[in-house]
TORDOFI-901178 format. One record per residue: x, y, z of N, C-alpha, C in turn. Coordinates in nm, 2 decimals, padded with zeros to 4 digits, m for minus. Layout:
N
<atom><n_x>X</n_x><n_y>Y</n_y><n_z>Z</n_z><ca_x>X</ca_x><ca_y>Y</ca_y><ca_z>Z</ca_z><c_x>X</c_x><c_y>Y</c_y><c_z>Z</c_z></atom>
...
This chain:
116
<atom><n_x>14.73</n_x><n_y>04.56</n_y><n_z>10.43</n_z><ca_x>14.66</ca_x><ca_y>04.62</ca_y><ca_z>10.55</ca_z><c_x>14.76</c_x><c_y>04.66</c_y><c_z>10.65</c_z></atom>
<atom><n_x>14.76</n_x><n_y>04.78</n_y><n_z>10.70</n_z><ca_x>14.85</ca_x><ca_y>04.83</ca_y><ca_z>10.80</ca_z><c_x>14.79</c_x><c_y>04.82</c_y><c_z>10.93</c_z></atom>
<atom><n_x>14.87</n_x><n_y>04.77</n_y><n_z>11.03</n_z><ca_x>14.82</ca_x><ca_y>04.76</ca_y><ca_z>11.17</ca_z><c_x>14.92</c_x><c_y>04.84</c_y><c_z>11.25</c_z></atom>
<atom><n_x>14.87</n_x><n_y>04.92</n_y><n_z>11.34</n_z><ca_x>14.95</ca_x><ca_y>04.99</ca_y><ca_z>11.44</ca_z><c_x>14.91</c_x><c_y>04.95</c_y><c_z>11.58</c_z></atom>
<atom><n_x>15.01</n_x><n_y>04.91</n_y><n_z>11.66</n_z><ca_x>14.98</ca_x><ca_y>04.86</ca_y><ca_z>11.79</ca_z><c_x>15.05</c_x><c_y>04.95</c_y><c_z>11.89</c_z></atom>
<atom><n_x>14.97</n_x><n_y>05.01</n_y><n_z>11.98</n_z><ca_x>15.03</ca_x><ca_y>05.09</ca_y><ca_z>12.09</ca_z><c_x>15.05</c_x><c_y>05.01</c_y><c_z>12.21</c_z></atom>
<atom><n_x>15.15</n_x><n_y>05.06</n_y><n_z>12.29</n_z><ca_x>15.17</ca_x><ca_y>05.00</ca_y><ca_z>12.42</ca_z><c_x>15.24</c_x><c_y>05.10</c_y><c_z>12.51</c_z></atom>
<atom><n_x>15.24</n_x><n_y>05.08</n_y><n_z>12.64</n_z><ca_x>15.31</ca_x><ca_y>05.17</ca_y><ca_z>12.73</ca_z><c_x>15.23</c_x><c_y>05.26</c_y><c_z>12.82</c_z></atom>
<atom><n_x>15.10</n_x><n_y>05.26</n_y><n_z>12.79</n_z><ca_x>15.01</ca_x><ca_y>05.34</ca_y><ca_z>12.88</ca_z><c_x>15.00</c_x><c_y>05.28</c_y><c_z>13.02</c_z></atom>
<atom><n_x>14.94</n_x><n_y>05.36</n_y><n_z>13.10</n_z><ca_x>14.92</ca_x><ca_y>05.32</ca_y><ca_z>13.24</ca_z><c_x>14.88</c_x><c_y>05.43</c_y><c_z>13.33</c_z></atom>
<atom><n_x>14.90</n_x><n_y>05.41</n_y><n_z>13.46</n_z><ca_x>14.87</ca_x><ca_y>05.50</ca_y><ca_z>13.57</ca_z><c_x>15.00</c_x><c_y>05.55</c_y><c_z>13.62</c_z></atom>
<atom><n_x>15.01</n_x><n_y>05.69</n_y><n_z>13.63</n_z><ca_x>15.13</ca_x><ca_y>05.75</ca_y><ca_z>13.69</ca_z><c_x>15.09</c_x><c_y>05.87</c_y><c_z>13.77</c_z></atom>
<atom><n_x>15.17</n_x><n_y>05.90</n_y><n_z>13.87</n_z><ca_x>15.15</ca_x><ca_y>06.02</ca_y><ca_z>13.94</ca_z><c_x>15.20</c_x><c_y>06.15</c_y><c_z>13.87</c_z></atom>
<atom><n_x>15.14</n_x><n_y>06.26</n_y><n_z>13.90</n_z><ca_x>15.18</ca_x><ca_y>06.38</ca_y><ca_z>13.84</ca_z><c_x>15.33</c_x><c_y>06.41</c_y><c_z>13.86</c_z></atom>
<atom><n_x>15.40</n_x><n_y>06.45</n_y><n_z>13.76</n_z><ca_x>15.54</ca_x><ca_y>06.47</ca_y><ca_z>13.76</ca_z><c_x>15.62</c_x><c_y>06.35</c_y><c_z>13.71</c_z></atom>
<atom><n_x>15.55</n_x><n_y>06.24</n_y><n_z>13.69</n_z><ca_x>15.61</ca_x><ca_y>06.12</ca_y><ca_z>13.65</ca_z><c_x>15.63</c_x><c_y>06.11</c_y><c_z>13.50</c_z></atom>
<atom><n_x>15.68</n_x><n_y>06.00</n_y><n_z>13.45</n_z><ca_x>15.71</ca_x><ca_y>05.98</ca_y><ca_z>13.31</ca_z><c_x>15.65</c_x><c_y>05.84</c_y><c_z>13.26</c_z></atom>
<atom><n_x>15.62</n_x><n_y>05.84</n_y><n_z>13.13</n_z><ca_x>15.58</ca_x><ca_y>05.72</ca_y><ca_z>13.06</ca_z><c_x>15.64</c_x><c_y>05.73</c_y><c_z>12.92</c_z></atom>
<atom><n_x>15.66</n_x><n_y>05.61</n_y><n_z>12.86</n_z><ca_x>15.70</ca_x><ca_y>05.61</ca_y><ca_z>12.72</ca_z><c_x>15.60</c_x><c_y>05.52</c_y><c_z>12.65</c_z></atom>
<atom><n_x>15.54</n_x><n_y>05.58</n_y><n_z>12.55</n_z><ca_x>15.45</ca_x><ca_y>05.50</ca_y><ca_z>12.46</ca_z><c_x>15.52</c_x><c_y>05.45</c_y><c_z>12.34</c_z></atom>
<atom><n_x>15.48</n_x><n_y>05.33</n_y><n_z>12.30</n_z><ca_x>15.54</ca_x><ca_y>05.27</ca_y><ca_z>12.17</ca_z><c_x>15.43</c_x><c_y>05.24</c_y><c_z>12.08</c_z></atom>
<atom><n_x>15.46</n_x><n_y>05.26</n_y><n_z>11.95</n_z><ca_x>15.37</ca_x><ca_y>05.22</ca_y><ca_z>11.84</ca_z><c_x>15.45</c_x><c_y>05.14</c_y><c_z>11.74</c_z></atom>
<atom><n_x>15.41</n_x><n_y>05.02</n_y><n_z>11.72</n_z><ca_x>15.48</ca_x><ca_y>04.93</ca_y><ca_z>11.63</ca_z><c_x>15.39</c_x><c_y>04.90</c_y><c_z>11.51</c_z></atom>
<atom><n_x>15.44</n_x><n_y>04.92</n_y><n_z>11.39</n_z><ca_x>15.37</ca_x><ca_y>04.90</ca_y><ca_z>11.27</ca_z><c_x>15.39</c_x><c_y>04.76</c_y><c_z>11.21</c_z></atom>
<atom><n_x>15.29</n_x><n_y>04.71</n_y><n_z>11.14</n_z><ca_x>15.30</ca_x><ca_y>04.58</ca_y><ca_z>11.08</ca_z><c_x>15.40</c_x><c_y>04.57</c_y><c_z>10.97</c_z></atom>
<atom><n_x>15.43</n_x><n_y>04.69</n_y><n_z>10.91</n_z><ca_x>15.52</ca_x><ca_y>04.69</ca_y><ca_z>10.80</ca_z><c_x>15.63</c_x><c_y>04.80</c_y><c_z>10.82</c_z></atom>
<atom><n_x>15.70</n_x><n_y>04.83</n_y><n_z>10.72</n_z><ca_x>15.81</ca_x><ca_y>04.93</ca_y><ca_z>10.74</ca_z><c_x>15.75</c_x><c_y>05.07</c_y><c_z>10.75</c_z></atom>
<atom><n_x>15.79</n_x><n_y>05.14</n_y><n_z>10.86</n_z><ca_x>15.74</ca_x><ca_y>05.27</ca_y><ca_z>10.88</ca_z><c_x>15.80</c_x><c_y>05.38</c_y><c_z>10.79</c_z></atom>
<atom><n_x>15.91</n_x><n_y>05.33</n_y><n_z>10.72</n_z><ca_x>15.97</ca_x><ca_y>05.43</ca_y><ca_z>10.63</ca_z><c_x>15.88</c_x><c_y>05.46</c_y><c_z>10.51</c_z></atom>
<atom><n_x>15.78</n_x><n_y>05.37</n_y><n_z>10.49</n_z><ca_x>15.68</ca_x><ca_y>05.40</ca_y><ca_z>10.38</ca_z><c_x>15.59</c_x><c_y>05.51</c_y><c_z>10.41</c_z></atom>
<atom><n_x>15.58</n_x><n_y>05.54</n_y><n_z>10.54</n_z><ca_x>15.49</ca_x><ca_y>05.65</ca_y><ca_z>10.58</ca_z><c_x>15.55</c_x><c_y>05.79</c_y><c_z>10.57</c_z></atom>
<atom><n_x>15.47</n_x><n_y>05.88</n_y><n_z>10.52</n_z><ca_x>15.52</ca_x><ca_y>06.01</ca_y><ca_z>10.50</ca_z><c_x>15.54</c_x><c_y>06.08</c_y><c_z>10.64</c_z></atom>
<atom><n_x>15.45</n_x><n_y>06.04</n_y><n_z>10.73</n_z><ca_x>15.45</ca_x><ca_y>06.09</ca_y><ca_z>10.87</ca_z><c_x>15.38</c_x><c_y>06.00</c_y><c_z>10.96</c_z></atom>
<atom><n_x>15.42</n_x><n_y>06.01</n_y><n_z>11.09</n_z><ca_x>15.35</ca_x><ca_y>05.93</ca_y><ca_z>11.19</ca_z><c_x>15.33</c_x><c_y>06.03</c_y><c_z>11.31</c_z></atom>
<atom><n_x>15.23</n_x><n_y>06.00</n_y><n_z>11.39</n_z><ca_x>15.20</ca_x><ca_y>06.09</ca_y><ca_z>11.50</ca_z><c_x>15.13</c_x><c_y>06.02</c_y><c_z>11.61</c_z></atom>
<atom><n_x>15.11</n_x><n_y>06.10</n_y><n_z>11.71</n_z><ca_x>15.03</ca_x><ca_y>06.07</ca_y><ca_z>11.83</ca_z><c_x>14.92</c_x><c_y>06.17</c_y><c_z>11.85</c_z></atom>
<atom><n_x>14.80</n_x><n_y>06.12</n_y><n_z>11.87</n_z><ca_x>14.68</ca_x><ca_y>06.20</ca_y><ca_z>11.91</ca_z><c_x>14.64</c_x><c_y>06.16</c_y><c_z>12.04</c_z></atom>
<atom><n_x>14.56</n_x><n_y>06.24</n_y><n_z>12.11</n_z><ca_x>14.49</ca_x><ca_y>06.20</ca_y><ca_z>12.23</ca_z><c_x>14.35</c_x><c_y>06.25</c_y><c_z>12.24</c_z></atom>
<atom><n_x>14.27</n_x><n_y>06.18</n_y><n_z>12.31</n_z><ca_x>14.13</ca_x><ca_y>06.22</ca_y><ca_z>12.33</ca_z><c_x>14.09</c_x><c_y>06.20</c_y><c_z>12.48</c_z></atom>
<atom><n_x>14.06</n_x><n_y>06.31</n_y><n_z>12.55</n_z><ca_x>14.01</ca_x><ca_y>06.30</ca_y><ca_z>12.68</ca_z><c_x>13.86</c_x><c_y>06.29</c_y><c_z>12.68</c_z></atom>
<atom><n_x>13.80</n_x><n_y>06.24</n_y><n_z>12.79</n_z><ca_x>13.65</ca_x><ca_y>06.23</ca_y><ca_z>12.80</ca_z><c_x>13.59</c_x><c_y>06.37</c_y><c_z>12.77</c_z></atom>
<atom><n_x>13.49</n_x><n_y>06.37</n_y><n_z>12.68</n_z><ca_x>13.42</ca_x><ca_y>06.49</ca_y><ca_z>12.65</ca_z><c_x>13.49</c_x><c_y>06.59</c_y><c_z>12.57</c_z></atom>
<atom><n_x>13.61</n_x><n_y>06.55</n_y><n_z>12.52</n_z><ca_x>13.69</ca_x><ca_y>06.65</ca_y><ca_z>12.44</ca_z><c_x>13.72</c_x><c_y>06.59</c_y><c_z>12.30</c_z></atom>
<atom><n_x>13.75</n_x><n_y>06.68</n_y><n_z>12.21</n_z><ca_x>13.78</ca_x><ca_y>06.63</ca_y><ca_z>12.07</ca_z><c_x>13.92</c_x><c_y>06.57</c_y><c_z>12.07</c_z></atom>
<atom><n_x>13.95</n_x><n_y>06.48</n_y><n_z>11.98</n_z><ca_x>14.08</ca_x><ca_y>06.43</ca_y><ca_z>11.96</ca_z><c_x>14.17</c_x><c_y>06.54</c_y><c_z>11.91</c_z></atom>
<atom><n_x>14.29</n_x><n_y>06.54</n_y><n_z>11.97</n_z><ca_x>14.39</ca_x><ca_y>06.65</ca_y><ca_z>11.93</ca_z><c_x>14.53</c_x><c_y>06.59</c_y><c_z>11.90</c_z></atom>
<atom><n_x>14.60</n_x><n_y>06.66</n_y><n_z>11.81</n_z><ca_x>14.73</ca_x><ca_y>06.61</ca_y><ca_z>11.78</ca_z><c_x>14.82</c_x><c_y>06.65</c_y><c_z>11.89</c_z></atom>
<atom><n_x>14.90</n_x><n_y>06.55</n_y><n_z>11.94</n_z><ca_x>15.00</ca_x><ca_y>06.57</ca_y><ca_z>12.04</ca_z><c_x>15.14</c_x><c_y>06.60</c_y><c_z>11.98</c_z></atom>
<atom><n_x>15.18</n_x><n_y>06.51</n_y><n_z>11.89</n_z><ca_x>15.31</ca_x><ca_y>06.52</ca_y><ca_z>11.83</ca_z><c_x>15.31</c_x><c_y>06.45</c_y><c_z>11.70</c_z></atom>
<atom><n_x>15.40</n_x><n_y>06.49</n_y><n_z>11.60</n_z><ca_x>15.41</ca_x><ca_y>06.43</ca_y><ca_z>11.48</ca_z><c_x>15.56</c_x><c_y>06.43</c_y><c_z>11.43</c_z></atom>
<atom><n_x>15.59</n_x><n_y>06.33</n_y><n_z>11.35</n_z><ca_x>15.73</ca_x><ca_y>06.32</ca_y><ca_z>11.30</ca_z><c_x>15.72</c_x><c_y>06.27</c_y><c_z>11.16</c_z></atom>
<atom><n_x>15.80</n_x><n_y>06.34</n_y><n_z>11.07</n_z><ca_x>15.80</ca_x><ca_y>06.31</ca_y><ca_z>10.93</ca_z><c_x>15.90</c_x><c_y>06.20</c_y><c_z>10.90</c_z></atom>
<atom><n_x>15.90</n_x><n_y>06.15</n_y><n_z>10.77</n_z><ca_x>16.00</ca_x><ca_y>06.05</ca_y><ca_z>10.73</ca_z><c_x>16.14</c_x><c_y>06.10</c_y><c_z>10.75</c_z></atom>
<atom><n_x>16.16</n_x><n_y>06.23</n_y><n_z>10.73</n_z><ca_x>16.29</ca_x><ca_y>06.29</ca_y><ca_z>10.74</ca_z><c_x>16.33</c_x><c_y>06.33</c_y><c_z>10.88</c_z></atom>
<atom><n_x>16.23</n_x><n_y>06.31</n_y><n_z>10.98</n_z><ca_x>16.27</ca_x><ca_y>06.33</ca_y><ca_z>11.12</ca_z><c_x>16.22</c_x><c_y>06.46</c_y><c_z>11.17</c_z></atom>
<atom><n_x>16.16</n_x><n_y>06.55</n_y><n_z>11.09</n_z><ca_x>16.11</ca_x><ca_y>06.67</ca_y><ca_z>11.14</ca_z><c_x>15.99</c_x><c_y>06.65</c_y><c_z>11.24</c_z></atom>
<atom><n_x>15.99</n_x><n_y>06.72</n_y><n_z>11.34</n_z><ca_x>15.89</ca_x><ca_y>06.70</ca_y><ca_z>11.45</ca_z><c_x>15.80</c_x><c_y>06.83</c_y><c_z>11.47</c_z></atom>
<atom><n_x>15.68</n_x><n_y>06.81</n_y><n_z>11.52</n_z><ca_x>15.60</ca_x><ca_y>06.92</ca_y><ca_z>11.57</ca_z><c_x>15.52</c_x><c_y>06.87</c_y><c_z>11.69</c_z></atom>
<atom><n_x>15.49</n_x><n_y>06.97</n_y><n_z>11.78</n_z><ca_x>15.42</ca_x><ca_y>06.94</ca_y><ca_z>11.90</ca_z><c_x>15.31</c_x><c_y>07.03</c_y><c_z>11.93</c_z></atom>
<atom><n_x>15.21</n_x><n_y>06.99</n_y><n_z>12.00</n_z><ca_x>15.11</ca_x><ca_y>07.08</ca_y><ca_z>12.06</ca_z><c_x>15.18</c_x><c_y>07.17</c_y><c_z>12.16</c_z></atom>
<atom><n_x>15.13</n_x><n_y>07.29</n_y><n_z>12.17</n_z><ca_x>15.19</ca_x><ca_y>07.38</ca_y><ca_z>12.26</ca_z><c_x>15.18</c_x><c_y>07.33</c_y><c_z>12.41</c_z></atom>
<atom><n_x>15.08</n_x><n_y>07.26</n_y><n_z>12.44</n_z><ca_x>15.06</ca_x><ca_y>07.21</ca_y><ca_z>12.57</ca_z><c_x>15.16</c_x><c_y>07.10</c_y><c_z>12.62</c_z></atom>
<atom><n_x>15.24</n_x><n_y>07.04</n_y><n_z>12.52</n_z><ca_x>15.33</ca_x><ca_y>06.94</ca_y><ca_z>12.56</ca_z><c_x>15.48</c_x><c_y>06.98</c_y><c_z>12.52</c_z></atom>
<atom><n_x>15.50</n_x><n_y>07.09</n_y><n_z>12.46</n_z><ca_x>15.63</ca_x><ca_y>07.13</ca_y><ca_z>12.42</ca_z><c_x>15.72</c_x><c_y>07.14</c_y><c_z>12.54</c_z></atom>
<atom><n_x>15.84</n_x><n_y>07.08</n_y><n_z>12.53</n_z><ca_x>15.94</ca_x><ca_y>07.08</ca_y><ca_z>12.64</ca_z><c_x>15.92</c_x><c_y>06.96</c_y><c_z>12.73</c_z></atom>
<atom><n_x>15.81</n_x><n_y>06.89</n_y><n_z>12.72</n_z><ca_x>15.78</ca_x><ca_y>06.78</ca_y><ca_z>12.81</ca_z><c_x>15.78</c_x><c_y>06.65</c_y><c_z>12.74</c_z></atom>
<atom><n_x>15.72</n_x><n_y>06.65</n_y><n_z>12.62</n_z><ca_x>15.71</ca_x><ca_y>06.52</ca_y><ca_z>12.54</ca_z><c_x>15.81</c_x><c_y>06.52</c_y><c_z>12.42</c_z></atom>
<atom><n_x>15.86</n_x><n_y>06.40</n_y><n_z>12.39</n_z><ca_x>15.95</ca_x><ca_y>06.39</ca_y><ca_z>12.27</ca_z><c_x>15.90</c_x><c_y>06.27</c_y><c_z>12.19</c_z></atom>
<atom><n_x>15.88</n_x><n_y>06.30</n_y><n_z>12.06</n_z><ca_x>15.85</ca_x><ca_y>06.19</ca_y><ca_z>11.96</ca_z><c_x>15.98</c_x><c_y>06.15</c_y><c_z>11.89</c_z></atom>
<atom><n_x>15.99</n_x><n_y>06.02</n_y><n_z>11.87</n_z><ca_x>16.11</ca_x><ca_y>05.97</ca_y><ca_z>11.80</ca_z><c_x>16.07</c_x><c_y>05.84</c_y><c_z>11.72</c_z></atom>
<atom><n_x>16.15</n_x><n_y>05.80</n_y><n_z>11.63</n_z><ca_x>16.12</ca_x><ca_y>05.68</ca_y><ca_z>11.55</ca_z><c_x>16.25</c_x><c_y>05.60</c_y><c_z>11.53</c_z></atom>
<atom><n_x>16.22</n_x><n_y>05.47</n_y><n_z>11.53</n_z><ca_x>16.33</ca_x><ca_y>05.37</ca_y><ca_z>11.50</ca_z><c_x>16.29</c_x><c_y>05.29</c_y><c_z>11.38</c_z></atom>
<atom><n_x>16.34</n_x><n_y>05.33</n_y><n_z>11.27</n_z><ca_x>16.30</ca_x><ca_y>05.26</ca_y><ca_z>11.14</ca_z><c_x>16.33</c_x><c_y>05.11</c_y><c_z>11.14</c_z></atom>
<atom><n_x>16.44</n_x><n_y>05.08</n_y><n_z>11.20</n_z><ca_x>16.48</ca_x><ca_y>04.93</ca_y><ca_z>11.20</ca_z><c_x>16.38</c_x><c_y>04.85</c_y><c_z>11.28</c_z></atom>
<atom><n_x>16.31</n_x><n_y>04.91</n_y><n_z>11.38</n_z><ca_x>16.22</ca_x><ca_y>04.84</ca_y><ca_z>11.46</ca_z><c_x>16.07</c_x><c_y>04.87</c_y><c_z>11.42</c_z></atom>
<atom><n_x>16.06</n_x><n_y>04.95</n_y><n_z>11.32</n_z><ca_x>15.92</ca_x><ca_y>04.99</ca_y><ca_z>11.27</ca_z><c_x>15.84</c_x><c_y>05.04</c_y><c_z>11.39</c_z></atom>
<atom><n_x>15.90</n_x><n_y>05.12</n_y><n_z>11.47</n_z><ca_x>15.84</ca_x><ca_y>05.17</ca_y><ca_z>11.59</ca_z><c_x>15.86</c_x><c_y>05.32</c_y><c_z>11.61</c_z></atom>
<atom><n_x>15.75</n_x><n_y>05.38</n_y><n_z>11.66</n_z><ca_x>15.75</ca_x><ca_y>05.53</ca_y><ca_z>11.69</ca_z><c_x>15.73</c_x><c_y>05.54</c_y><c_z>11.84</c_z></atom>
<atom><n_x>15.80</n_x><n_y>05.63</n_y><n_z>11.91</n_z><ca_x>15.79</ca_x><ca_y>05.64</ca_y><ca_z>12.05</ca_z><c_x>15.74</c_x><c_y>05.78</c_y><c_z>12.09</c_z></atom>
<atom><n_x>15.67</n_x><n_y>05.79</n_y><n_z>12.20</n_z><ca_x>15.64</ca_x><ca_y>05.92</ca_y><ca_z>12.26</ca_z><c_x>15.69</c_x><c_y>05.91</c_y><c_z>12.41</c_z></atom>
<atom><n_x>15.79</n_x><n_y>05.98</n_y><n_z>12.43</n_z><ca_x>15.84</ca_x><ca_y>05.99</ca_y><ca_z>12.57</ca_z><c_x>15.77</c_x><c_y>06.11</c_y><c_z>12.64</c_z></atom>
<atom><n_x>15.71</n_x><n_y>06.08</n_y><n_z>12.75</n_z><ca_x>15.63</ca_x><ca_y>06.18</ca_y><ca_z>12.82</ca_z><c_x>15.68</c_x><c_y>06.20</c_y><c_z>12.96</c_z></atom>
<atom><n_x>15.73</n_x><n_y>06.32</n_y><n_z>12.98</n_z><ca_x>15.79</ca_x><ca_y>06.36</ca_y><ca_z>13.11</ca_z><c_x>15.71</c_x><c_y>06.47</c_y><c_z>13.18</c_z></atom>
<atom><n_x>15.73</n_x><n_y>06.49</n_y><n_z>13.30</n_z><ca_x>15.66</ca_x><ca_y>06.59</ca_y><ca_z>13.38</ca_z><c_x>15.51</c_x><c_y>06.59</c_y><c_z>13.35</c_z></atom>
<atom><n_x>15.45</n_x><n_y>06.47</n_y><n_z>13.36</n_z><ca_x>15.31</ca_x><ca_y>06.45</ca_y><ca_z>13.33</ca_z><c_x>15.22</c_x><c_y>06.53</c_y><c_z>13.43</c_z></atom>
<atom><n_x>15.11</n_x><n_y>06.57</n_y><n_z>13.37</n_z><ca_x>15.01</ca_x><ca_y>06.65</ca_y><ca_z>13.45</ca_z><c_x>14.88</c_x><c_y>06.58</c_y><c_z>13.44</c_z></atom>
<atom><n_x>14.79</n_x><n_y>06.60</n_y><n_z>13.54</n_z><ca_x>14.66</ca_x><ca_y>06.54</ca_y><ca_z>13.53</ca_z><c_x>14.58</c_x><c_y>06.57</c_y><c_z>13.40</c_z></atom>
<atom><n_x>14.61</n_x><n_y>06.68</n_y><n_z>13.34</n_z><ca_x>14.54</ca_x><ca_y>06.72</ca_y><ca_z>13.22</ca_z><c_x>14.59</c_x><c_y>06.64</c_y><c_z>13.10</c_z></atom>
<atom><n_x>14.70</n_x><n_y>06.57</n_y><n_z>13.12</n_z><ca_x>14.75</ca_x><ca_y>06.48</ca_y><ca_z>13.01</ca_z><c_x>14.67</c_x><c_y>06.35</c_y><c_z>13.00</c_z></atom>
<atom><n_x>14.58</n_x><n_y>06.32</n_y><n_z>13.10</n_z><ca_x>14.50</ca_x><ca_y>06.20</ca_y><ca_z>13.10</ca_z><c_x>14.41</c_x><c_y>06.19</c_y><c_z>12.98</c_z></atom>
<atom><n_x>14.43</n_x><n_y>06.08</n_y><n_z>12.91</n_z><ca_x>14.35</ca_x><ca_y>06.07</ca_y><ca_z>12.78</ca_z><c_x>14.38</c_x><c_y>05.93</c_y><c_z>12.73</c_z></atom>
<atom><n_x>14.31</n_x><n_y>05.89</n_y><n_z>12.62</n_z><ca_x>14.35</ca_x><ca_y>05.78</ca_y><ca_z>12.54</ca_z><c_x>14.44</c_x><c_y>05.83</c_y><c_z>12.43</c_z></atom>
<atom><n_x>14.55</n_x><n_y>05.77</n_y><n_z>12.42</n_z><ca_x>14.65</ca_x><ca_y>05.81</ca_y><ca_z>12.32</ca_z><c_x>14.65</c_x><c_y>05.72</c_y><c_z>12.20</c_z></atom>
<atom><n_x>14.64</n_x><n_y>05.77</n_y><n_z>12.08</n_z><ca_x>14.63</ca_x><ca_y>05.70</ca_y><ca_z>11.96</ca_z><c_x>14.76</c_x><c_y>05.72</c_y><c_z>11.87</c_z></atom>
<atom><n_x>14.81</n_x><n_y>05.62</n_y><n_z>11.82</n_z><ca_x>14.91</ca_x><ca_y>05.63</ca_y><ca_z>11.72</ca_z><c_x>14.85</c_x><c_y>05.64</c_y><c_z>11.58</c_z></atom>
<atom><n_x>14.91</n_x><n_y>05.71</n_y><n_z>11.49</n_z><ca_x>14.85</ca_x><ca_y>05.73</ca_y><ca_z>11.36</ca_z><c_x>14.96</c_x><c_y>05.74</c_y><c_z>11.26</c_z></atom>
<atom><n_x>14.93</n_x><n_y>05.71</n_y><n_z>11.13</n_z><ca_x>15.03</ca_x><ca_y>05.71</ca_y><ca_z>11.02</ca_z><c_x>14.97</c_x><c_y>05.76</c_y><c_z>10.90</c_z></atom>
<atom><n_x>15.05</n_x><n_y>05.83</n_y><n_z>10.82</n_z><ca_x>15.00</ca_x><ca_y>05.89</ca_y><ca_z>10.69</ca_z><c_x>15.09</c_x><c_y>05.84</c_y><c_z>10.58</c_z></atom>
<atom><n_x>15.03</n_x><n_y>05.79</n_y><n_z>10.47</n_z><ca_x>15.10</ca_x><ca_y>05.76</ca_y><ca_z>10.35</ca_z><c_x>15.12</c_x><c_y>05.89</c_y><c_z>10.27</c_z></atom>
<atom><n_x>15.02</n_x><n_y>05.97</n_y><n_z>10.27</n_z><ca_x>15.03</ca_x><ca_y>06.10</ca_y><ca_z>10.20</ca_z><c_x>15.02</c_x><c_y>06.21</c_y><c_z>10.30</c_z></atom>
<atom><n_x>14.93</n_x><n_y>06.30</n_y><n_z>10.28</n_z><ca_x>14.92</ca_x><ca_y>06.42</ca_y><ca_z>10.37</ca_z><c_x>14.81</c_x><c_y>06.41</c_y><c_z>10.48</c_z></atom>
<atom><n_x>14.74</n_x><n_y>06.30</n_y><n_z>10.48</n_z><ca_x>14.63</ca_x><ca_y>06.27</ca_y><ca_z>10.58</ca_z><c_x>14.66</c_x><c_y>06.15</c_y><c_z>10.66</c_z></atom>
<atom><n_x>14.64</n_x><n_y>06.16</n_y><n_z>10.79</n_z><ca_x>14.66</ca_x><ca_y>06.05</ca_y><ca_z>10.88</ca_z><c_x>14.54</c_x><c_y>05.95</c_y><c_z>10.85</c_z></atom>
<atom><n_x>14.57</n_x><n_y>05.84</n_y><n_z>10.79</n_z><ca_x>14.46</ca_x><ca_y>05.75</ca_y><ca_z>10.76</ca_z><c_x>14.47</c_x><c_y>05.61</c_y><c_z>10.82</c_z></atom>
<atom><n_x>14.57</n_x><n_y>05.59</n_y><n_z>10.90</n_z><ca_x>14.58</ca_x><ca_y>05.46</ca_y><ca_z>10.97</ca_z><c_x>14.59</c_x><c_y>05.49</c_y><c_z>11.12</c_z></atom>
<atom><n_x>14.52</n_x><n_y>05.41</n_y><n_z>11.20</n_z><ca_x>14.51</ca_x><ca_y>05.44</ca_y><ca_z>11.35</ca_z><c_x>14.52</c_x><c_y>05.31</c_y><c_z>11.43</c_z></atom>
<atom><n_x>14.59</n_x><n_y>05.33</n_y><n_z>11.54</n_z><ca_x>14.59</ca_x><ca_y>05.22</ca_y><ca_z>11.64</ca_z><c_x>14.47</c_x><c_y>05.21</c_y><c_z>11.72</c_z></atom>
<atom><n_x>14.46</n_x><n_y>05.12</n_y><n_z>11.81</n_z><ca_x>14.34</ca_x><ca_y>05.10</ca_y><ca_z>11.89</ca_z><c_x>14.34</c_x><c_y>05.19</c_y><c_z>12.02</c_z></atom>
<atom><n_x>14.45</n_x><n_y>05.25</n_y><n_z>12.05</n_z><ca_x>14.46</ca_x><ca_y>05.35</ca_y><ca_z>12.16</ca_z><c_x>14.51</c_x><c_y>05.28</c_y><c_z>12.29</c_z></atom>
<atom><n_x>14.58</n_x><n_y>05.36</n_y><n_z>12.37</n_z><ca_x>14.63</ca_x><ca_y>05.32</ca_y><ca_z>12.50</ca_z><c_x>14.59</c_x><c_y>05.43</c_y><c_z>12.60</c_z></atom>
<atom><n_x>14.55</n_x><n_y>05.38</n_y><n_z>12.72</n_z><ca_x>14.50</ca_x><ca_y>05.48</ca_y><ca_z>12.82</ca_z><c_x>14.62</c_x><c_y>05.53</c_y><c_z>12.90</c_z></atom>
<atom><n_x>14.62</n_x><n_y>05.66</n_y><n_z>12.92</n_z><ca_x>14.72</ca_x><ca_y>05.72</ca_y><ca_z>13.01</ca_z><c_x>14.64</c_x><c_y>05.80</c_y><c_z>13.11</c_z></atom>
<atom><n_x>14.67</n_x><n_y>05.76</n_y><n_z>13.24</n_z><ca_x>14.60</ca_x><ca_y>05.83</ca_y><ca_z>13.35</ca_z><c_x>14.70</c_x><c_y>05.89</c_y><c_z>13.44</c_z></atom>
<atom><n_x>14.69</n_x><n_y>06.02</n_y><n_z>13.47</n_z><ca_x>14.79</ca_x><ca_y>06.09</ca_y><ca_z>13.56</ca_z><c_x>14.71</c_x><c_y>06.13</c_y><c_z>13.68</c_z></atom>
<atom><n_x>14.75</n_x><n_y>06.08</n_y><n_z>13.79</n_z><ca_x>14.68</ca_x><ca_y>06.12</ca_y><ca_z>13.92</ca_z><c_x>14.75</c_x><c_y>06.24</c_y><c_z>13.98</c_z></atom>
<atom><n_x>14.67</n_x><n_y>06.32</n_y><n_z>14.05</n_z><ca_x>14.72</ca_x><ca_y>06.44</ca_y><ca_z>14.12</ca_z><c_x>14.77</c_x><c_y>06.41</c_y><c_z>14.26</c_z></atom>
């Protein structure tokens, strides 16, 4: 059973930064890809960023240039560095992992609130 545990959320003013961490119970090298999704109240869950086993990354257009996803295989941890935060980034952020082509493991989520 795979467990993903997020941390690093909180309250920050607009323009500030936060770094989210996601630590897996096993080796993240076994995952084909890992990513971060977010869900704001009344909105659908959306992909924020993803990173493959080989290190290729992709981002939602709304966060390009502001957010950076990275991974530390030795620590079984994936990070999401969020800079220049905006109130519209407020959401619950979820870590996810895929053994194949579908994200099938999810963390419990961490709240990020950006005040204006």
